C-alpha positions as CSV (number, residue, x, y, z in Angstrom):
1,X,0.0,0.0,0.0
2,X,1.4,3.4,-0.9
3,X,2.1,6.0,1.8
4,X,-0.8,8.2,0.6
5,X,-3.3,5.3,0.7
6,X,-2.0,4.2,4.1
7,X,-2.3,7.7,5.6
8,X,-5.8,8.0,4.0
9,X,-6.9,4.7,5.5
10,X,-5.5,5.6,8.9
11,X,-7.3,9.0,8.8
12,X,-10.5,7.2,7.6
13,X,-10.4,4.8,10.5
14,X,-9.9,7.6,13.0
15,X,-12.6,9.7,11.5
16,X,-14.9,6.6,11.3
17,X,-14.4,5.9,15.0
18,X,-15.1,9.5,15.9
19,X,-18.2,9.5,13.8
20,X,-19.4,6.3,15.4
21,X,-18.8,7.7,18.9
22,X,-20.6,10.9,18.1
23,X,-23.5,9.1,16.6
24,X,-23.8,6.9,19.7
25,X,-23.8,10.0,21.9
26,X,-26.4,11.8,19.9
27,X,-28.7,8.7,19.9
28,X,-28.3,8.3,23.6
29,X,-28.9,12.0,24.3
30,X,-32.1,12.0,22.1
31,X,-33.4,8.8,23.8
32,X,-32.8,10.2,27.3
33,X,-34.4,13.5,26.2
34,X,-37.5,11.8,24.9
35,X,-37.8,9.6,28.0
36,X,-37.6,12.7,30.2
37,X,-39.7,15.1,28.2
38,X,-42.3,13.0,26.3
39,X,-42.4,9.9,28.4
40,X,-45.9,8.4,28.4
41,X,-47.2,5.9,30.8
42,X,-50.5,4.0,30.4
43,X,-53.3,5.6,32.4
44,X,-54.2,3.8,35.6
45,X,-57.9,3.8,36.5
46,X,-58.6,5.4,39.9
47,X,-59.4,3.1,42.8
48,X,-57.5,0.2,41.2
49,X,-56.6,-2.2,44.1
50,X,-53.4,-3.1,42.2
51,X,-52.1,0.5,42.0
52,X,-49.8,2.0,44.5
53,X,-50.4,5.5,43.2
54,X,-52.2,8.2,45.2
55,X,-55.5,7.3,43.5
56,X,-55.0,3.6,43.8
57,X,-56.2,1.4,46.7
58,X,-53.3,-1.1,47.0
59,X,-52.8,0.2,50.6
60,X,-56.2,-1.1,51.6
61,X,-55.3,-4.5,50.2
62,X,-52.1,-4.6,52.2
63,X,-53.9,-3.4,55.3
64,X,-56.5,-6.2,55.1
65,X,-53.8,-8.8,54.6
66,X,-51.9,-7.4,57.6
67,X,-55.0,-8.0,59.7
68,X,-55.0,-11.7,58.6
69,X,-57.5,-11.5,55.8
70,X,-57.1,-13.3,52.5
71,X,-57.8,-10.9,49.6
72,X,-58.8,-11.9,46.1
73,X,-59.1,-9.4,43.2
74,X,-61.6,-10.7,40.6
75,X,-64.5,-9.6,38.4
76,X,-66.8,-12.4,39.6
77,X,-69.2,-12.4,42.5
78,X,-69.0,-15.2,45.1
79,X,-71.4,-18.0,45.0
80,X,-74.5,-17.6,47.3
81,X,-73.8,-18.7,50.9
82,X,-70.0,-18.3,50.4
83,X,-68.1,-17.3,53.5
84,X,-66.7,-14.1,52.0
85,X,-67.2,-10.4,52.1
86,X,-67.3,-8.4,48.9
87,X,-65.7,-5.0,48.5
88,X,-66.7,-2.8,45.6
89,X,-64.5,0.3,45.5
90,X,-65.8,1.8,42.2
91,X,-69.1,0.5,40.9
92,X,-68.3,-0.3,37.3
93,X,-70.3,-3.5,37.4
94,X,-72.3,-4.6,34.4
95,X,-75.8,-5.9,34.6
96,X,-74.7,-9.6,35.0
97,X,-72.2,-8.7,37.7
98,X,-74.7,-6.7,39.6
99,X,-77.3,-9.4,39.4
100,X,-74.8,-12.1,40.7
101,X,-73.7,-9.8,43.5
102,X,-77.3,-9.2,44.7
103,X,-77.9,-12.9,44.6
104,X,-75.0,-13.4,46.9
105,X,-76.2,-10.7,49.3
106,X,-79.8,-12.0,49.2
107,X,-78.5,-15.4,50.4
108,X,-77.0,-13.7,53.5
109,X,-73.8,-12.1,52.2
110,X,-72.3,-8.7,53.1
111,X,-71.1,-6.3,50.4
112,X,-69.3,-3.1,51.2
113,X,-69.7,-0.5,48.4
114,X,-67.5,2.6,48.7
115,X,-68.8,4.3,45.6
116,X,-71.2,7.0,46.7
117,X,-73.0,7.0,43.3
118,X,-73.7,3.3,43.3
119,X,-77.3,2.1,43.1
120,X,-76.4,-1.0,45.2
121,X,-76.8,0.8,48.5
122,X,-79.5,3.2,47.2
123,X,-78.0,6.1,49.0
124,X,-78.0,8.4,46.0
125,X,-77.4,12.1,46.1
126,X,-81.0,13.4,46.5
127,X,-81.2,15.0,49.9
128,X,-77.6,14.3,50.8
129,X,-75.4,16.8,52.5
130,X,-71.9,17.4,51.3
131,X,-68.8,17.6,53.4
132,X,-65.4,18.9,52.2
133,X,-62.2,18.3,54.1
134,X,-60.1,20.7,52.0
135,X,-56.4,20.1,52.4
136,X,-55.1,18.8,55.7
137,X,-52.0,20.4,57.3
138,X,-48.8,18.5,57.3
139,X,-49.6,16.2,60.2
140,X,-46.0,14.9,60.3
141,X,-44.4,18.3,60.3
142,X,-43.8,18.2,64.0
143,X,-42.7,14.5,64.0
144,X,-46.0,13.3,65.6
145,X,-49.3,12.3,64.0
146,X,-52.4,14.1,65.2
147,X,-55.1,12.1,67.0
148,X,-57.8,10.6,64.9
149,X,-60.5,12.8,66.3
150,X,-58.4,15.9,65.5
151,X,-57.9,14.8,61.9
152,X,-61.5,13.7,61.3
153,X,-64.0,16.1,59.6
154,X,-66.9,13.6,60.2
155,X,-67.2,12.4,63.8
156,X,-68.7,9.1,64.8
157,X,-71.9,10.8,66.0
158,X,-75.0,8.8,66.2
159,X,-73.7,5.3,65.2
160,X,-76.0,2.2,65.1
161,X,-73.4,-0.1,63.5
162,X,-71.7,-2.0,66.3
163,X,-68.4,-2.7,64.6
164,X,-67.9,1.0,63.9
165,X,-69.1,2.5,67.1
166,X,-65.7,2.5,68.7
167,X,-64.1,4.5,65.9
168,X,-63.4,8.2,66.5
169,X,-64.2,9.7,63.1
170,X,-63.1,9.7,59.5
171,X,-61.6,12.2,57.0
172,X,-63.2,12.6,53.6
173,X,-61.9,15.2,51.1
174,X,-65.2,15.6,49.4
175,X,-68.0,13.2,50.6
176,X,-71.7,12.9,51.0
177,X,-73.9,12.4,54.1
178,X,-76.8,10.2,53.0
179,X,-80.3,10.7,54.3
180,X,-81.2,8.0,56.8
181,X,-84.4,6.2,56.2
182,X,-86.3,5.3,59.4
183,X,-84.6,2.5,61.3
184,X,-81.8,2.1,58.8
185,X,-78.4,1.4,60.4
186,X,-76.0,4.2,60.0
187,X,-72.7,5.8,61.3
188,X,-70.6,8.9,61.1
189,X,-73.0,11.8,61.1
190,X,-76.4,12.4,62.7
191,X,-79.6,10.5,62.8
192,X,-80.9,12.2,59.7
193,X,-77.7,12.2,57.5
194,X,-74.7,9.8,57.8
195,X,-71.6,8.9,55.9
196,X,-72.1,5.2,56.2
197,X,-75.5,3.6,55.7
198,X,-76.7,0.0,55.6
199,X,-79.3,-1.3,53.1
200,X,-80.9,-4.6,54.0
201,X,-81.3,-6.9,51.0
202,X,-82.9,-10.3,51.6
203,X,-80.9,-12.1,54.3
204,X,-77.8,-9.9,53.7
205,X,-76.8,-6.3,53.7
206,X,-75.1,-3.7,51.5
207,X,-73.0,-1.1,53.3
208,X,-72.5,2.1,51.5
209,X,-69.9,4.9,51.9
210,X,-70.4,8.6,51.1
211,X,-66.9,8.8,49.5
212,X,-64.6,6.1,48.1
213,X,-61.6,8.4,48.4
214,X,-61.3,7.5,52.1
215,X,-59.9,4.0,51.0
216,X,-57.3,5.4,48.5
217,X,-53.6,5.4,49.3
218,X,-53.7,9.2,49.7
219,X,-56.3,9.3,52.4
220,X,-56.3,5.9,54.1
221,X,-53.8,7.0,56.8
222,X,-56.0,9.9,58.0
223,X,-58.3,9.7,61.1
224,X,-59.9,6.3,61.4
225,X,-60.2,5.6,57.6
226,X,-58.2,2.5,57.9
227,X,-60.3,1.3,60.9
228,X,-63.4,1.8,58.8
229,X,-62.0,-0.7,56.2
230,X,-60.8,-3.3,58.6
231,X,-63.8,-3.2,60.9
232,X,-66.2,-4.0,58.1
233,X,-64.2,-6.4,56.0
234,X,-61.8,-8.1,58.4
235,X,-63.6,-8.2,61.8
236,X,-61.6,-11.4,62.7
237,X,-58.5,-13.2,61.7
238,X,-58.8,-15.5,58.7
239,X,-61.6,-13.4,57.0
240,X,-62.0,-13.8,53.2
241,X,-62.4,-10.6,51.2
242,X,-63.2,-10.4,47.5
243,X,-62.5,-7.1,45.8
244,X,-64.8,-7.1,42.8
245,X,-63.8,-5.2,39.7
246,X,-66.3,-4.1,37.2
247,X,-66.2,-4.8,33.5
248,X,-68.8,-2.2,32.4
249,X,-67.6,-0.4,29.2
250,X,-65.1,-3.1,28.3
251,X,-65.6,-4.7,24.9
252,X,-67.1,-8.1,24.5
253,X,-66.8,-10.6,21.6
254,X,-70.0,-9.2,20.1
255,X,-68.5,-5.7,20.1
256,X,-65.5,-6.6,18.0
257,X,-65.5,-4.5,14.8
258,X,-68.2,-2.2,16.0
259,X,-66.1,0.6,17.5
260,X,-64.6,3.6,15.8
261,X,-61.0,3.0,17.0
262,X,-58.5,1.9,14.3
263,X,-55.5,-0.3,14.8
264,X,-53.3,2.8,15.0
265,X,-55.4,4.0,18.0
266,X,-54.9,0.7,19.8
267,X,-51.1,0.9,19.7
268,X,-49.7,2.1,23.1
269,X,-47.9,5.5,23.1
270,X,-44.7,3.7,24.3
271,X,-44.6,1.7,21.1
272,X,-44.9,4.9,19.0
273,X,-42.2,6.5,21.0
274,X,-39.9,3.5,20.5
275,X,-40.5,3.5,16.7
276,X,-39.8,7.3,16.6
277,X,-36.5,6.8,18.4
278,X,-35.5,4.0,16.0
279,X,-36.4,6.2,13.0
280,X,-34.4,9.2,14.4
281,X,-31.5,6.9,15.2
282,X,-31.5,5.7,11.6
283,X,-31.5,9.2,10.3
284,X,-28.6,10.3,12.5
285,X,-26.6,7.1,11.7
286,X,-27.2,7.6,7.9
287,X,-26.1,11.2,8.1
288,X,-23.0,10.3,10.1
289,X,-22.0,7.6,7.7
290,X,-22.8,9.7,4.6
291,X,-20.4,12.5,5.5
292,X,-16.9,12.0,3.9
293,X,-14.0,12.3,6.2
294,X,-12.2,14.7,3.9
295,X,-11.4,15.4,0.3
296,X,-10.9,12.6,-2.1
297,X,-7.2,11.5,-2.3
298,X,-6.0,10.7,-5.8
299,X,-3.8,7.6,-5.7
300,X,-0.8,7.9,-8.1
301,X,-0.7,5.1,-10.6
302,X,2.5,3.1,-11.2
303,X,4.5,3.9,-14.3
304,X,4.0,1.2,-16.9
305,X,7.2,-0.8,-17.7
306,X,8.2,-3.2,-20.4
307,X,8.2,-6.2,-18.1
308,X,7.2,-7.2,-14.6
309,X,8.0,-9.9,-12.1
310,X,5.8,-12.4,-13.9
311,X,7.7,-11.9,-17.1
312,X,11.0,-12.2,-15.3
313,X,9.9,-15.3,-13.5
314,X,8.7,-16.8,-16.7
315,X,12.0,-16.0,-18.4
316,X,13.9,-17.6,-15.6
317,X,11.9,-20.8,-15.8
318,X,12.3,-21.0,-19.5
319,X,16.1,-20.4,-19.1
320,X,16.3,-23.2,-16.6
321,X,14.4,-25.5,-18.9
322,X,16.6,-24.4,-21.9
323,X,13.5,-23.1,-23.8
324,X,15.3,-20.3,-25.6
325,X,13.7,-21.0,-28.9
326,X,10.2,-21.0,-27.3
327,X,11.0,-17.7,-25.5
328,X,12.0,-16.3,-28.9
329,X,8.7,-17.3,-30.4
330,X,6.8,-15.6,-27.5
331,X,8.8,-12.4,-27.9
332,X,8.4,-12.3,-31.7
333,X,4.7,-13.3,-31.4
334,X,4.0,-10.5,-28.9
335,X,5.7,-7.9,-31.2
336,X,3.7,-9.2,-34.2
337,X,0.4,-8.8,-32.3
338,X,1.3,-5.3,-31.3
339,X,2.0,-4.3,-34.9
340,X,-1.2,-5.9,-36.1
341,X,-3.3,-4.1,-33.5
342,X,-1.5,-0.7,-33.9
343,X,-1.7,-0.7,-37.8
344,X,-5.2,-2.2,-37.8
345,X,-4.3,-5.1,-40.1
346,X,-6.0,-8.5,-40.4
347,X,-4.8,-10.8,-37.6
348,X,-3.7,-13.4,-40.2
349,X,-1.6,-11.0,-42.4
350,X,1.7,-12.5,-43.6
351,X,5.0,-11.3,-42.3
352,X,6.1,-10.0,-45.7
353,X,3.0,-7.9,-46.2
354,X,3.1,-6.6,-42.6
355,X,6.8,-5.7,-42.9
356,X,6.1,-3.8,-46.1
357,X,3.1,-2.0,-44.6
358,X,4.9,-1.0,-41.4
359,X,8.0,0.1,-43.3
360,X,6.0,2.3,-45.6
361,X,4.3,4.1,-42.7
362,X,7.2,4.3,-40.2
363,X,10.2,4.5,-42.5
364,X,12.1,1.5,-41.0
365,X,14.0,-1.0,-43.1
366,X,11.5,-3.7,-44.2
367,X,14.3,-6.2,-44.4
368,X,15.3,-5.5,-40.8
369,X,11.7,-5.8,-39.6
370,X,11.3,-9.1,-41.5
371,X,14.5,-10.5,-40.2
372,X,13.3,-9.9,-36.6
373,X,9.9,-11.4,-37.1
374,X,11.5,-14.5,-38.8
375,X,14.4,-14.8,-36.4
376,X,15.1,-18.2,-34.8
377,X,17.0,-18.9,-31.6
378,X,19.2,-21.9,-31.8
379,X,21.8,-23.6,-29.7
380,X,22.0,-23.8,-26.0
381,X,23.7,-22.3,-23.0
382,X,25.1,-18.8,-22.8
383,X,25.1,-18.4,-26.6
384,X,21.4,-19.0,-26.8
385,X,20.8,-16.5,-24.0
386,X,22.9,-13.9,-25.7
387,X,21.0,-14.4,-28.9
388,X,17.7,-14.1,-27.1
389,X,18.8,-10.8,-25.4
390,X,20.0,-9.4,-28.8
391,X,16.6,-10.3,-30.3
392,X,14.7,-8.6,-27.4
393,X,16.9,-5.5,-27.9
394,X,16.3,-5.4,-31.6
395,X,12.5,-5.8,-31.1
396,X,12.5,-3.0,-28.5
397,X,14.4,-0.7,-30.9
398,X,11.9,-1.5,-33.7
399,X,9.0,-1.1,-31.4
400,X,10.0,2.5,-30.5
401,X,10.4,3.2,-34.2
402,X,7.1,1.7,-35.4
403,X,4.7,2.1,-32.5
404,X,4.2,5.5,-30.7
405,X,4.7,5.7,-27.0
406,X,1.1,6.9,-26.4
407,X,-0.3,3.8,-28.0
408,X,2.2,1.4,-26.5
409,X,1.7,0.6,-22.8
410,X,4.9,-1.4,-22.6
411,X,7.3,1.5,-23.1
412,X,8.0,3.5,-20.0
413,X,10.3,6.2,-21.4
414,X,12.3,6.9,-24.5
415,X,15.8,5.4,-24.6
416,X,18.7,5.4,-27.0
417,X,18.1,4.4,-30.6
418,X,21.1,2.1,-30.5
419,X,19.8,-1.3,-31.7
420,X,22.3,-3.1,-29.6
421,X,20.9,-1.6,-26.4
422,X,19.5,-4.1,-24.0
423,X,16.6,-2.5,-22.0
424,X,15.1,-5.6,-20.5
425,X,18.1,-7.3,-19.0
426,X,21.4,-5.4,-19.2
427,X,23.4,-8.3,-17.9
428,X,22.6,-11.7,-19.2
429,X,24.1,-13.2,-16.1
430,X,21.4,-11.6,-14.0
431,X,19.1,-14.5,-15.0
432,X,19.5,-17.8,-13.2
433,X,22.4,-19.7,-14.7
434,X,21.4,-23.1,-16.1
435,X,22.4,-26.1,-14.0
């Protein structure tokens, strides 16, 4: 490899490594920026018992299990007469789920419904009073938690539910006090309006809350909100609690193909973000690889010479094998083909006609040209080698006279017109001596 090409290759490798490193840094920076700026997470439904967010209710699940209850999260209601208590945090039940749950309650089961807008407890909002807790002060600011009765914005009041009568109060950020109907059991409020009401249904009961925010992770720690959950759902060790999730609004098999959403709408935002990052990385990589490291370097071509290593090696082999006559044929035949190609004559033209044509156009002696093309190498040893060298020198002299340098790729530079000059091998002893 030439010094210019070597330097160019080294510079190309260095620039290529720098471009690869810069491309990697740009792709990483863009990916981190997109993750920080346009990161999108799937929306979590409020009151999800599997969510640890502020609007989730995973804290209530952990609390019940801490009190020895086994908690199942499912969308099916228990079988009638099952020894379980059902907890409905957000009433998203469809008609079939609601019917199955009421059958369970009618057989003697207990269902606790925290959703104030649910029709299961029939509390409703007609005639209900509202209560707003606003924003509580930082109860841990001084290092100690406030007493439950100090945090509560709804006191126990007139409570007819025995399991709740020992509690001190609850805190609701924005709840309802349901109107109490006659002898209906109630708690937290007054005899006319209470936060917790009980609806008798068949042999069982449905307990309703005026706000399901009291069981979320954000408000479960205030006042006696946690005691409200454990007192109703885990009154003793080993209780079985079923948190029932609703499927209302979710598509069924019959709804397939009926909606207005396309396949593009169903792809999660994270997938689109990943595809965008891949497309951007491809553009950056293509741009980095498409930039040339510098100006194009012109590689100098080697000067054409009358022979090369292959020719010399072939001559040495012929000399060792004493093929001087065959070597003479090859040299004369090559000169003949060059004359035919240069003067555009038929490839089977005779030596006499070719010599006359070349002599007429170049001014050389036709007899000299004919004698070279008809020359024979005879004998053996150094005499044959000297004859072969003399023939090559004569052909070289005639080639310069008959074929121009621009059309002859075998002539490197003009040399003396002396027909005895020996340009190919100046010393016949440079070739390997025959054994």
